[in-house]
C-alpha positions in Angstrom: 117.2 50.9 78.3 119.0 47.6 79.7 116.9 45.0 81.7 119.3 43.4 84.1 118.2 39.7 85.6 119.5 38.1 88.4 118.5 34.5 89.2 118.5 33.2 93.0 118.4 29.3 94.0 115.4 28.9 96.2 117.6 28.9 99.3 119.1 32.2 98.2 115.9 33.9 97.5 114.7 32.7 101.2 117.8 33.9 102.7 117.1 37.3 100.9 113.9 37.3 102.5 115.3 37.0 105.8 116.9 40.8 104.9 114.4 43.3 102.8 111.1 43.2 102.4 111.3 42.8 98.7 114.0 40.9 97.2 113.1 42.8 94.0 113.0 46.0 95.3 116.5 45.6 97.2 118.3 44.6 94.2 116.9 47.7 92.2 117.7 50.2 95.0 121.4 48.3 95.5 122.6 48.6 91.5 121.1 52.4 91.4 122.7 54.0 94.1 126.4 52.1 92.9 125.7 53.0 89.8 124.9 56.3 91.0 127.9 56.7 92.8 129.9 55.7 89.4 128.0 58.5 87.9 129.0 60.4 90.3 133.0 59.7 90.2 132.9 60.0 86.1 131.0 63.7 86.6 134.4 64.5 89.1 136.8 63.0 86.8 135.3 65.2 83.3 135.0 68.2 85.1 138.8 67.9 86.9 139.6 66.7 82.9 137.7 69.7 81.4 138.9 72.4 83.6 142.8 71.3 83.3 142.5 70.9 79.4 140.0 74.0 78.7 137.6 72.0 77.2 133.5 72.9 78.0 131.4 70.3 80.1 128.4 69.1 78.7 125.1 69.7 79.6 123.3 67.3 81.9 124.3 64.2 83.2 123.5 62.1 80.6 126.1 63.6 78.6 128.9 65.0 80.4 129.3 60.6 81.0 128.9 60.3 77.3 131.7 63.2 76.8 133.9 61.4 79.5 133.7 58.1 77.2 134.6 59.9 74.6 137.4 61.5 75.4 138.9 59.1 76.9 137.9 60.3 80.4 136.9 57.0 81.4 136.7 53.5 80.3 134.5 50.5 80.4 136.1 47.6 83.4 135.7 45.7 80.7 137.8 47.5 78.5 140.3 48.3 81.4 140.2 44.6 82.3 141.2 43.5 78.6 144.2 46.3 78.2 145.7 44.4 81.7 145.4 41.1 80.2 147.3 42.4 77.3 150.0 43.6 78.8 150.8 40.9 81.0 150.3 38.5 78.8 153.1 40.3 76.5 155.5 39.9 79.6 
């Protein structure tokens, strides 16, 4: 499981303490909620793709996210950006 570390300046931390009881809990919540939204988007794309192509959908959310990447239904944003940069450079 990846461990994500964020560094704040003292001023940034004080500023966050103004709006959050716990800066760590707030940060964890933001990342986990965004991951949940992305997971739901990935699974929706996978279901559509599998239904349109008569492909059996994997069982369980972890397996479905993996299947979506394996089938090329979705890709990492880093890969998408690299492909766009390559296209732009080729022009």
